[in-house]
N, C-alpha and C positions, 0 to 999 in steps of 0.2 A: 505492499500501499502506499502511495505515494503521499507527501503530507496535503495535498490538495484534498484527498479524500476526509481527513480527520478534519477537515474547519468542521467548527458547528456555531450558527448563528448565536452572536453573544448576548449572556443571560441580562434581563432587565432588572434589575433592582428597584427596590421596593418604593426608590424616590418616582425613579422614570416612572413607574405604572402608574405612582397617585400621579404625577403631571400627564401624562397621557388620560386618566380620566377625568380629570378637570378639566382638559383641553376640548373634550369630546361634551363634557355637559356643556362647558362654554360656547362651541360649536352648535349643537342642539338649541341653545335658549337663543342665539343667534339667527338660527334658519326661521325658529318657532315669530320674533318677533320682524324679521324683514320686509313681508310682505304690508303689513302694517304699516311699517314706515316708509314705504315708498309710497304707497298707498297718501299716506299723510302728505308727505311729499309732491308729489303731482298736484293733492287737490291745494296745497299753497300755494304751488307755480298758478296754475288757473286762476285761481282769487287774487291773486297778485298780478299776473300778466294778459288775463283775458276773462276784464269785468263784463265786457258788453258781450261775451260768446252767449250768454245763457238770453240774455235781451234779443239775443238776433232768433236765437234757436225757435225760440217762443213765439215770434212773429212770422219766421218762415212755418212753422207750425200750423198758425191761425190761417196765413195764405193759403197754404196747400190744403188744410179742410175746407175753406173754400171755392178753391178751385174744384176741387173732388165733388161739393154739392153741385155746383154750377152745371159740372160733366160728365158726371156719373151717376146722381141719384135723381135725377128728373126726367121723369120718360119724357122726347123729343113736345114739342106742341101740332110741329106740322111735319109732316110724311117731307122727303125731298121734293117729289112733283108739286106740292102744297106751296111748299117756299119757293121755288123756282115761279111758281104762274102767279105770286105776291110780288115778289120781285120784276119780272117783267110786268107788272101795270105800273107800278114805282118806279120804272127807270124810264128817262125824259126820252130815250126813245124806243120805248117799248109800243108793242103790237096792244091795243086797247079798244078792243072792241065792245060794244053795248054789254054783248052778252058772255064776255071775257071778266069787264067789271063786276058786272051783276053778280058771276059765279063766284070772284073773288071776295067779294062783298059779302057773301052769304060766308063763303068759308072763315074769314076773317072773325065775323059777326059768329058761327058756333064757338068760336075760343077765346070770347072777350071775357069771360069768368076767372080762365086761365092766364087771361096777359093782365087783368087788372085787379087779382088777388078776392073779385065781388062776391 
């Protein structure tokens, strides 16, 4: 056998074991406190450097809700063909026969309650 085969790992004396145990305890404590400390620091940063962020978020949320209500939540008042007929009659160069005007008037009058909320 060579001298290399006889090498044994060094023995850890009681003081070194005690130091290793303390390091492990401190490491666990630090890992446990790390996430809350990071969150607190991020919150502090946000409060300090971006105070208008929450106000902007609230305003944008209101605008999005408003647009959603306008576009997605309501049934269309006119079909595309009805809308085109009305638009044609209102356009300065539109074709306005007496019959077409009467048809559009009746169509428009039927939707009065939806248009005026009465």
